SEROVEX-116433 format. One record per residue (C-alpha): residue number from 1; x, y, z. Coordinates in steps of 0.25 Angstrom, whole numbers, plus 2048, in hexadecimal, padded with zeros to 3 digits. Example, Ala and Ser with C-alpha at 12.3 -4.5 7.8 and 13.67 -1.06 7.14 Angstrom:
SEROVEX-116433
{1,{831,7EE,81F}}
{2,{837,7FC,81D}}
END
This chain:
SEROVEX-116433
{1,{800,7FF,7FF}}
{2,{80C,808,804}}
{3,{810,808,7F6}}
{4,{805,80A,7EF}}
{5,{803,818,7F7}}
{6,{812,81B,7F1}}
{7,{80E,815,7E5}}
{8,{7FF,81E,7E3}}
{9,{807,82C,7E9}}
{10,{813,829,7DD}}
{11,{808,827,7D3}}
{12,{801,834,7D8}}
{13,{80D,83C,7D9}}
{14,{810,838,7CA}}
{15,{802,83B,7C6}}
{16,{802,84B,7CC}}
{17,{810,84B,7C5}}
{18,{80C,84A,7BA}}
{19,{7FE,851,7BA}}
{20,{807,85D,7BE}}
{21,{811,85A,7B3}}
{22,{807,859,7A9}}
{23,{7FF,865,7AF}}
{24,{80E,86E,7AC}}
{25,{80F,868,79F}}
{26,{802,86E,79C}}
{27,{804,87A,7A1}}
{28,{811,87A,799}}
{29,{807,876,78B}}
{30,{7FE,880,790}}
{31,{807,88C,793}}
{32,{80E,88A,784}}
{33,{801,889,77E}}
{34,{7FD,894,782}}
{35,{80B,89B,77F}}
{36,{807,897,771}}
{37,{7F9,89C,770}}
{38,{7FF,8A9,776}}
{39,{80B,8AB,76B}}
{40,{801,8A6,75E}}
{41,{7F6,8B1,764}}
{42,{800,8BC,765}}
{43,{804,8B9,757}}
{44,{7F8,8BB,752}}
{45,{7F5,8C6,759}}
{46,{7FD,8CF,74F}}
{47,{7F0,8D1,745}}
{48,{7F2,8C9,738}}
{49,{7F0,8D3,72D}}
{50,{7EA,8D5,721}}
{51,{7EB,8E1,718}}
{52,{7E5,8E3,709}}
{53,{7EA,8EF,701}}
{54,{7E8,8F5,6F5}}
{55,{7EF,8FD,6EA}}
{56,{7F0,900,6DC}}
{57,{7FC,8FE,6D2}}
{58,{804,8FA,6C8}}
{59,{80C,8ED,6CA}}
{60,{81A,8F2,6D0}}
{61,{811,8FB,6DC}}
{62,{80A,8ED,6DC}}
{63,{816,8E5,6DF}}
{64,{81F,8F0,6E9}}
{65,{812,8F3,6F0}}
{66,{811,8E3,6F5}}
{67,{81F,8E1,6F6}}
{68,{81E,8ED,700}}
{69,{80F,8E7,708}}
{70,{819,8D9,708}}
{71,{824,8E2,70F}}
{72,{81A,8E5,71B}}
{73,{813,8D8,71B}}
{74,{821,8D4,71E}}
{75,{824,8E0,72A}}
{76,{813,8DD,72F}}
{77,{812,8CF,72D}}
{78,{804,8CD,734}}
{79,{800,8D6,726}}
{80,{7FC,8D1,71B}}
{81,{7F9,8DA,70E}}
{82,{7F0,8D6,703}}
{83,{7F3,8DF,6F8}}
{84,{7E9,8E4,6ED}}
{85,{7EC,8EC,6E1}}
{86,{7E8,8ED,6D3}}
{87,{7E9,8FB,6C7}}
{88,{7E4,908,6CA}}
{89,{7D8,907,6C5}}
{90,{7D6,8F7,6C7}}
{91,{7D8,8FC,6D7}}
{92,{7CC,907,6D8}}
{93,{7C3,8FE,6D2}}
{94,{7C7,8F2,6DD}}
{95,{7C7,8FC,6E8}}
{96,{7B9,902,6E4}}
{97,{7B2,8F4,6E9}}
{98,{7BB,8F1,6F3}}
{99,{7B7,8FF,6F9}}
{100,{7A8,8FE,6F8}}
{101,{7A8,8F1,701}}
{102,{7B4,8F6,70A}}
{103,{7BE,8EA,705}}
{104,{7C9,8F6,704}}
{105,{7D6,8F0,707}}
{106,{7DD,8F3,713}}
{107,{7E6,8FC,70D}}
{108,{7E2,904,6FD}}
{109,{7EB,90D,6F6}}
{110,{7E4,919,6F2}}
{111,{7E3,924,6E8}}
{112,{7DF,933,6EC}}
{113,{7D5,933,6E2}}
{114,{7CE,928,6EA}}
{115,{7D2,92B,6F7}}
{116,{7C5,934,6F9}}
{117,{7BC,92A,6F5}}
{118,{7C0,920,6FC}}
{119,{7C2,927,70A}}
{120,{7B4,92E,708}}
{121,{7AE,920,709}}
{122,{7B3,91C,712}}
{123,{7BF,90F,70E}}
{124,{7CB,916,713}}
{125,{7D0,916,721}}
{126,{7D5,924,726}}
{127,{7E3,922,729}}
{128,{7E5,92D,733}}
{129,{7E7,924,740}}
{130,{7F1,91D,738}}
{131,{7FC,929,737}}
{132,{807,928,741}}
{133,{803,91B,745}}
{134,{802,90F,738}}
{135,{806,91A,72F}}
{136,{812,920,731}}
{137,{814,932,72A}}
{138,{821,936,731}}
{139,{828,936,724}}
{140,{819,93A,71B}}
{141,{817,948,71A}}
{142,{807,94E,71F}}
{143,{803,953,710}}
{144,{809,943,70B}}
{145,{7FF,93C,717}}
{146,{7F1,948,714}}
{147,{7F0,942,706}}
{148,{7E6,937,70A}}
{149,{7E0,940,713}}
{150,{7D2,944,711}}
{151,{7CA,94B,71C}}
{152,{7CE,946,72A}}
{153,{7D2,938,724}}
{154,{7DE,936,71F}}
{155,{7DA,92A,716}}
{156,{7E6,926,70B}}
{157,{7F5,925,710}}
{158,{7FE,92A,704}}
{159,{808,920,6FD}}
{160,{80F,92C,6F6}}
{161,{80F,93B,6F1}}
{162,{80E,941,6E4}}
{163,{810,94E,6E1}}
{164,{80C,95A,6D6}}
{165,{81B,95F,6CD}}
{166,{822,961,6C0}}
{167,{82C,957,6BB}}
{168,{835,95E,6B1}}
{169,{843,95A,6A9}}
{170,{84E,965,6AD}}
{171,{853,966,6A0}}
{172,{84A,969,699}}
{173,{849,976,6A1}}
{174,{856,976,6A3}}
{175,{854,97A,692}}
{176,{848,984,692}}
{177,{84F,98A,69C}}
{178,{84B,987,6AA}}
{179,{855,982,6B2}}
{180,{84D,97D,6BE}}
{181,{83D,97F,6C5}}
{182,{83D,98C,6CC}}
{183,{83C,98A,6DA}}
{184,{82D,98D,6DE}}
{185,{829,98F,6CF}}
{186,{81E,994,6CB}}
{187,{813,990,6C1}}
{188,{81B,99E,6BA}}
{189,{828,997,6B8}}
{190,{820,98B,6B3}}
{191,{81B,994,6A7}}
{192,{828,99A,6A4}}
{193,{82F,98C,6A4}}
{194,{823,986,69A}}
{195,{827,994,691}}
{196,{834,98F,691}}
{197,{832,97F,68E}}
{198,{829,984,682}}
{199,{833,98E,67C}}
{200,{83D,984,67E}}
{201,{836,979,675}}
{202,{82F,972,683}}
{203,{826,970,68B}}
{204,{822,973,69B}}
{205,{81C,967,69C}}
{206,{80E,960,699}}
{207,{806,96B,69F}}
{208,{7FC,96E,6A9}}
{209,{7F2,963,6B0}}
{210,{7E7,960,6BA}}
{211,{7F4,95A,6C6}}
{212,{7FB,968,6C4}}
{213,{7EE,96F,6C4}}
{214,{7EB,96B,6D2}}
{215,{7F9,970,6D8}}
{216,{7F6,97C,6D1}}
{217,{7EB,97D,6D9}}
{218,{7F1,979,6E4}}
{219,{7FB,985,6E3}}
{220,{7F1,98E,6E3}}
{221,{7E9,98B,6EE}}
{222,{7E0,982,6EB}}
{223,{7DA,974,6E4}}
{224,{7D4,96C,6DA}}
{225,{7C9,967,6E4}}
{226,{7C5,96C,6EF}}
{227,{7C7,965,6FF}}
{228,{7B9,95F,6FE}}
{229,{7B9,95C,6F1}}
{230,{7AC,962,6EE}}
{231,{7B3,96D,6E4}}
{232,{7C0,971,6DE}}
{233,{7CB,975,6E6}}
{234,{7CB,984,6E0}}
{235,{7C0,990,6DF}}
{236,{7CA,999,6D4}}
{237,{7C8,992,6C7}}
{238,{7D5,99E,6C2}}
{239,{7DE,992,6C8}}
{240,{7D8,989,6BE}}
{241,{7DA,992,6B3}}
{242,{7E8,997,6B7}}
{243,{7EC,989,6B5}}
{244,{7E6,983,6A9}}
{245,{7EA,990,6A1}}
{246,{7F7,990,6A6}}
{247,{7F5,97E,69F}}
{248,{7F0,987,693}}
{249,{7FC,991,691}}
{250,{805,986,692}}
{251,{7FE,97D,687}}
{252,{7FC,98A,67F}}
{253,{80C,98F,680}}
{254,{811,981,67A}}
{255,{817,980,68A}}
{256,{80F,972,68B}}
{257,{80B,968,682}}
{258,{7FC,969,67D}}
{259,{7F2,961,681}}
{260,{7F0,959,673}}
{261,{7FF,955,674}}
{262,{7FF,950,682}}
{263,{7F0,949,67D}}
{264,{7FA,942,673}}
{265,{802,93D,67D}}
{266,{801,92D,67F}}
{267,{80A,92E,68D}}
{268,{815,935,695}}
{269,{81F,92F,68C}}
{270,{819,93B,682}}
{271,{81B,947,68B}}
{272,{822,953,686}}
{273,{82A,952,692}}
{274,{82C,942,692}}
{275,{833,947,682}}
{276,{83A,952,687}}
{277,{833,95D,684}}
{278,{82D,963,690}}
{279,{833,966,69F}}
{280,{829,962,6A7}}
{281,{81D,95B,6AF}}
{282,{813,95D,6B8}}
{283,{810,951,6BE}}
{284,{80F,94A,6C9}}
{285,{81E,948,6D1}}
{286,{81C,939,6D2}}
{287,{81B,939,6C5}}
{288,{82A,93F,6C1}}
{289,{830,930,6C4}}
{290,{827,92C,6B9}}
{291,{829,939,6AF}}
{292,{83A,939,6B2}}
{293,{83A,92A,6AD}}
{294,{831,92F,69F}}
{295,{837,93A,69D}}
{296,{847,935,69E}}
{297,{84E,940,6A1}}
{298,{850,947,6AF}}
{299,{843,94F,6B6}}
{300,{841,955,6C3}}
{301,{836,95A,6CA}}
{302,{831,967,6CE}}
{303,{821,96B,6D6}}
{304,{81A,972,6CE}}
{305,{81A,983,6CA}}
{306,{814,98A,6D6}}
{307,{814,994,6DE}}
{308,{80E,98C,6ED}}
{309,{812,97F,6E6}}
{310,{811,97B,6F6}}
{311,{803,97C,6F5}}
{312,{800,977,6E7}}
{313,{80B,969,6E8}}
{314,{803,95F,6F2}}
{315,{808,950,6F6}}
{316,{7FF,945,6ED}}
{317,{7FD,938,6F4}}
{318,{801,92C,6E9}}
{319,{7F7,923,6EE}}
{320,{7F3,920,6FC}}
{321,{7F2,913,705}}
{322,{7E4,915,70D}}
{323,{7DD,90A,717}}
{324,{7CF,907,714}}
{325,{7C6,909,71E}}
{326,{7C1,8F9,71F}}
{327,{7CD,8F4,724}}
{328,{7D0,8ED,730}}
{329,{7DE,8F1,730}}
{330,{7E0,8FE,730}}
{331,{7ED,8FF,737}}
{332,{7F2,8F5,731}}
{333,{7F1,8FC,723}}
{334,{7F6,908,726}}
{335,{803,902,72D}}
{336,{806,8FB,71E}}
{337,{801,909,717}}
{338,{80E,910,720}}
{339,{817,906,71D}}
{340,{815,906,70C}}
{341,{816,915,70F}}
{342,{821,917,719}}
{343,{82A,90A,718}}
{344,{837,90E,70F}}
{345,{83B,8FF,70C}}
{346,{82C,8FE,706}}
{347,{82E,90C,6FF}}
{348,{83A,905,6F7}}
{349,{830,8FE,6F0}}
{350,{824,909,6EF}}
{351,{82F,911,6EA}}
{352,{824,91E,6E9}}
{353,{81B,914,6DF}}
{354,{80E,91D,6E8}}
{355,{813,92A,6E7}}
{356,{81F,930,6EE}}
{357,{822,92A,6FB}}
{358,{81A,931,706}}
{359,{824,931,712}}
{360,{82F,936,711}}
{361,{83A,92C,716}}
{362,{835,923,70D}}
{363,{838,92C,701}}
{364,{844,92F,708}}
{365,{849,921,707}}
{366,{844,91E,6F9}}
{367,{84D,929,6F5}}
{368,{85A,91F,6F1}}
{369,{84E,917,6EA}}
{370,{847,91D,6DF}}
{371,{84B,922,6D4}}
{372,{84F,930,6D2}}
{373,{844,933,6CB}}
{374,{839,931,6D8}}
{375,{846,935,6E3}}
{376,{841,944,6DB}}
{377,{835,93E,6DC}}
{378,{836,93F,6ED}}
{379,{83D,94A,6EF}}
{380,{831,953,6E7}}
{381,{826,94D,6ED}}
{382,{831,950,6FC}}
{383,{830,95E,6F7}}
{384,{820,95E,6F5}}
{385,{81F,958,704}}
{386,{824,965,709}}
{387,{81C,96F,6FD}}
{388,{810,96B,6FB}}
{389,{801,96A,703}}
{390,{7F7,961,708}}
{391,{7F0,95A,6FD}}
{392,{7E4,95E,701}}
{393,{7D7,953,700}}
{394,{7D8,949,6F5}}
{395,{7D1,94B,6E8}}
{396,{7C0,948,6EB}}
{397,{7BA,93C,6E3}}
{398,{7B5,943,6D6}}
{399,{7C4,949,6D4}}
{400,{7C8,941,6C9}}
{401,{7BC,947,6BF}}
{402,{7C0,954,6C1}}
{403,{7CC,954,6BF}}
{404,{7C8,94C,6B3}}
{405,{7BE,959,6B0}}
{406,{7CE,961,6B4}}
{407,{7D4,95A,6A8}}
{408,{7C9,95B,6A0}}
{409,{7CB,96A,6A0}}
{410,{7D8,96C,6A0}}
{411,{7D8,965,693}}
{412,{7CF,96F,68E}}
{413,{7D7,97B,693}}
{414,{7E4,974,68D}}
{415,{7DC,971,67F}}
{416,{7D9,981,680}}
{417,{7C9,97C,67F}}
{418,{7C6,984,68A}}
{419,{7CC,991,692}}
{420,{7D1,98D,6A2}}
{421,{7C7,997,6A5}}
{422,{7BC,98E,69F}}
{423,{7C5,983,6A4}}
{424,{7C4,988,6B4}}
{425,{7B4,989,6B4}}
{426,{7B1,97C,6AD}}
{427,{7BA,973,6B6}}
{428,{7B4,97A,6C2}}
{429,{7A7,975,6BD}}
{430,{7AB,968,6BA}}
{431,{7B3,965,6C6}}
{432,{7A8,96B,6CF}}
{433,{79D,963,6C8}}
{434,{7A5,956,6CA}}
{435,{7AA,958,6D9}}
{436,{79B,95C,6DE}}
{437,{796,94F,6D9}}
END
């Protein structure tokens, strides 16, 4: 009995020890499971985000934009970006039904002429809360950022800027007796150079057109459109008369090509400038790069004639990135836009394709990576940033029809079918009818 008691006691001890060890192992196992579960939960806390982005352009733009997207995804592994791109016409055809069904991509490339339309229909998010947070504007001029403002909100972030310039062949100017464009030159100086060009058998340029007319109005304290889009932005029709009288005078004196000669040009290669018969051309500064390439001779840029150049010049947004109001990831979308605009390595791929970079730091970093003509444009646009005025409200929705009317009436004036005074009255009547409707 004594032996049996000892055996039973030892058996009980062994059972207790086994149970204790088993409980300890279970505890350790449970602890490991909890740790594993916690690690898995922590990993899932970095939200996986998918953004859609849409843009228009040609194949080269598609290729480098996809590379920029890949760069961003490598630095932000929790973000996946799905690209959607098309040609200009196909892009807007596709975007309209997406907007109607509130299915716009998170990030939308937006043009100035459509910004009002999409923002007024509550399709675009106000980016103001992201300025200074996700969107770094430390190296971007205020009047560059302001290009995307409507009313009290910011509905497009400027990807690049352009401005009006007079691009010229210095060799031809020197040949006609003009060693350089005078600082703060005026329209009187321009007409004197035109006279010298004509006397030497050259043209001054391709002639005046509607975009320099906008500049001319602004330099005289007016605008083409009223800020609220309800009518024209100038009340004195003499401004219209003076500008288009100058245009007709240049044609009559033979200092620019006749309307018939211009109409017969099949492309830029047929222009008087390319053929070495004209001294310069009014155009948007970013066009200088292509002009220089086609001309094949050293070219330079100058501001348009004054006075009041700083009032006349403005930084026109080449295009924007907007964030759709229906996006569930607005902060992430804003962060990608910031990367696109401010990251230097990304911009070594972009190389100013979407306009002269908004960031002064990016412009400076790219100077060793762009062509000589691009460098001249960058320098000119940096000067314009310091010598320009705020663009103001983007054009109203029906602006395209107004511009078409302006072009038609200007042609009638240049052909001598109506006088500039008659043209001024006709344009006001047609423009205010369009804008009123």
